[in-house]
C-alpha positions, 0 to 999 in steps of 0.5 A: 376445459380450455379449447387450446386450438392453436392456429397451425403454422404454415409449415404444418399446413403445407406438410399436412396438406401434402400428406393428405393429398397423397392419401387421396390421390390415385396412384399410377399403376406400376410400370409393367403392370398386367392389365386387369381390364377383365376383372374390372369390367366384371366388377363394374357389371356385377351391379353389386354396391360393394366389391371386395378384393381380398388376397395376401400381399403381392397379388396386385390388389392396389394395382387393380384398384389404380387401373380401375380408377384411371379407367372409370367414367364415374367420379372416383374418391380414393383413400390409401389407408395406413395404421394411423387411420385406425380411428372411426372419426379419422376414417370418416374424415378421410372418406368425407374428404375424398368424396368432397374432392370429387363432389362439388357442394360438400364443403362442410361435410368434412368438418361435420365428421369431427368435433369434440365428443362426436358420436362417430357411429350415431351422428357422423356415419349416418350423416355421411351415408345420407349425403352419399345416398342423395348423390346426383351423379354415380361414384366409386369410393376406393379404399386401399389397404383396408387391413390397416383398420383393426378397430371394430369401431372403424368397420362399424362406421364403414358398414353404416356408410356403405348402407348409403351407397346408392345403386349405380355407385360402388365401394371397392376395397382391397385388403389382405384379410377378411372384410367384415362388410363383404361377408355381411352383404354376401347373403344379400348378393350385394358383394362382388368378391375377388380373391387370390385365385382370381388375381393369380396370373397366367402364362401370357401375363408372365410373358408380358412381365418378362418382356417389360423387364427386357428378359427373353423367355420361351413359352415353356419357361413362362409356363414353368415359372408360372406353375412354380409361383402359382401365378403369384404376381409378386413372385413373377415380377421378382423372378423377372428381376432376378433373371434380368440380373443373372448372367444366365437368366436363371428362372429358379424360384422355389415353390416352397418359398413362393410366399416367403418374400425374404428369399426372393427379395434377398436375391434381387437386393443383392444385385444392387450397389451397397449404397442403394441397399443401405438407402432401401433398408434405412428408409423402410422405417418410413410409412411414406417417403419424400426426398427431404425426409429421406435426406434427414434420415440418412444425413445425406443430400442425394435422396431426390435422385435416388428416389427418381432412380428407384422409381424408374427401375424398381417395381416396388416403389409406389408413387403417391402423388402426381407431383412425384414428391411422396412415395411408399414401398410395396407392403411386402417389399417394406416388410422384407427391408425391415427384416434386412434392417433388423438383421444388418443394422439393428443398432441403427433402428432407433436412431432412424426413428428419432431422425424421422421424428425430428424431421416431422416435428421440425416441419410441423407434424408433431403427430407423425413425430409422436408415432415414430417416437412411440416405437422407441424405448428411450424417448418416454419423456418426449412422448409424454410431452408430445401427447400432452401437446396434442391431446386437446386438439386431437380430442377436440377434432373428435379423434378420441380413439387416437388419443386413447391409443397414445395414452395406452402406448404410454402406459399409466406409469408414464402418465402418473409420472407427469401430472400435467398429462394426468390432468388432461386425462382427467378432463378428457374422462370427465367430459366423455362420461368415463366416471371410473377413469375420471375419479381415478385420475382425480385421486391420483392428482390429489397425492401428486407433487404440487410443483411439476411442469405447468399444464399448457400455460397454467400451473399444475396446482391451479389445473388440479384445483379446477379439475376438482372443482368441476367434479364438485365431490366436496360441495359448493364451499370446497368448490368456492375455495378451490376456484378462488385459489385458481383464479388468483393463480391465473393471470389475465393472459392465461389460456385457463383464465376463463375456465377459472372464472366460469367454475368460480361463477358456478360455485357462487350459483350453487351457493345462491349468490346469483348476482355475483355469479352473473358478473363472473359468467359475463367475464368468463364469456368475454375472456372465452371469446378472446381465447376461442374457448368454446366450452366456457363461452357456451356454458357461461352464456347458457347460465346467463340465459337461464337466469334471464329467463327466470327473471322474465328477460326473455329477449336477453335470453334469446340472443344469448342462446343464439350466440351459444348455439352458433358456437355449438354448431361452428365447433360441431359440439352437438354430442358434447357434455358442455352443450346439453345445458344450452340445448335444454334451455333453448328448448324451454325458450322455444316452448315459451315463444310457442315454437313447439316443433322447434322445441321438440327438435331441441329436446331430442338433441339434448336427450340424445346427448345427455348420457355424456353428462354424468355425476363427475360433471354434477352441476351440468348434469343435474342442471341440464336434466332439470331444464329438460324435465321442466320443458317436458312438463310444459309439453305435457309429458309427465312420464319423461319428466319423472324419468329425468327426476330419477336420473337426477336422484341417481346423480345426487347419490354420488354428489348429494351436496349441490347447494341451490340445485338440490332446492330446485330438484325438491321443487320439481319433485313437488310439481311432479307429485302434484301432477295428474296422471293424465297428460300427453306422456307416453313411453319414457325416454330412452335410457343412457344405456339404450342411447348407447346401444341405438346406433348399433341397430344401424349395423349388421352386427348380431345381438351377441356382437353388439354386446361385445362392443358394449361389454355387456351380455347378449341377454342385456342387449336383447332386453334393451333392444326390446325396450327401444322397440317399445318406446319408439313404437316399432317392431324391427331394427329397420323401423327403429333406425328410421324412427330414431332418425326421424325424431333426431336421435340418430344422424346429423 
């Protein structure tokens, strides 16, 4: 429950800033690149909003994009992707960062892409699409190496973003593999496609490449080498390099091997000094290179000169920034070099990754250190420690897919052997509504040793007790016992002190001790403010506001709600489980003061986020639904109130012993029983399953494909879509998305 948002160190800020700047910088076209002006002009003149450049490695896709970017009159937002960006929230953050760099007035856009529990598809992607659609000036978004994104979720959010690109602007993406968004836009004639045949070079281009390499070649020889390579740009560059290094300017390039970089690069590599070969092989383990990192990797001090020398002589080292500090190898060249490393020095590979990890960690980038460590087999303990350190801040940034990838890479046995990480996995599952996972981790922790390493500033025993308490599986009395011990174990300076206080307050509230609960909530809120723990502050202020309202102190409730909602907005917690209660209470307060329009907006926010509140957070889940039911009743919507009561009953099947809340549920049931059938109530609200499906209606996915995303059958999806249409009063996907956006169920 602790926020634990550490202040980044200056070193970390500097390294992360430089790496981000490199990813968002337009790379200079490689020396000797053939002009692609004709293809670029055709793509620009096509009128299509999307340009897909799809071809195998070595066809000059990145070169074409960089030439286009440097010749473009419109604003250009550039993103170079790698495998670490395969996270929907991370991708949206990169896209927003790139756009904000070239579009003044969008300072908050990047922060709006993240946040704990954020719905990338339901909130962030449509928000970014809306910003793009209202751009006052045309722009081009360029994505290089799109094939690095393998997650369907990334392509889903990208499809939503593309829907917001206005006429006159374009998105151009380069990929080795089929681009899903291109295929879907092809039928609408809104995609301009360039493939390998379009990118293949002719005789004149071959002559230019050889001239740049200072190799004389006749027209006939140029035609012959072009035919043998079938115009493959990388093959022609390599043929020129081989010819330059050969005493007789041999142009022999095997047609059968034209796509086999191993043969061609070996011919070029063998001409280099052994020291240069070693440098190339060993630094190939890096996704991006800079001189200090290479020095650490090679235990040398000459990398700066080596990189500058390679930059001037090697077509396959690509400069990433204007300061000439960061580079990467051409993907095909890197693949070859890694093959050479495995062949020549297999025993060194793990050491190189360890040195890279040491450098990144020492320079304040533990996430990149972790990526290198995960490729090893002997550093499980260190990996576990780093994941434990990074899990909370990465989760809080909204990059849940990255956290899940790390946990999957570690495997359950490694997590089970380190209970502090299992505690964090349990909290993460509980707060994101993963009920099966949350219960599994809780059960594992029940039988774990009670004296392992502390959990981020607290004892393992205390952390385990607090996780048990928030899940409240054994009722208020057991919760009281667990939180009493946890409070005793958390000193005033502990980062978990506020969590223990808040949970102890909730135990008292469930037991009916309202006065004592309020004292504890107030203390928890104060400590949470000091610790920058948004969760505990929001929940504590919510409960205090609710008690104040129930006792007629509406002014006090107003400023408490204002404080809590400001924290929700600041930390982008709109879709988060710990925010549902405060929004529901704020809706009830808005009805009291006659702000019915504001109340309806707040109701939509809370109803949209409520699926994250499940029975593994029972008192939050039931409490939020109780307040929502009351506000629906106040608005005359009996149907919605009854639906919420049914959801509460489902929660009580799993958690029947919730003390005072059970009495409140009984009172609500009595109100609904005595309510007339009239009222304003129409169709019931969207269910949790329907709310999960709703964002996919923005995409071009078929019902069967949506079912694959949600792990349900096509028939189930069809039934839920029909229900969504009926409840929203629409008859198509477009109308459903429009109506859902209008009432606050989609978008920002």
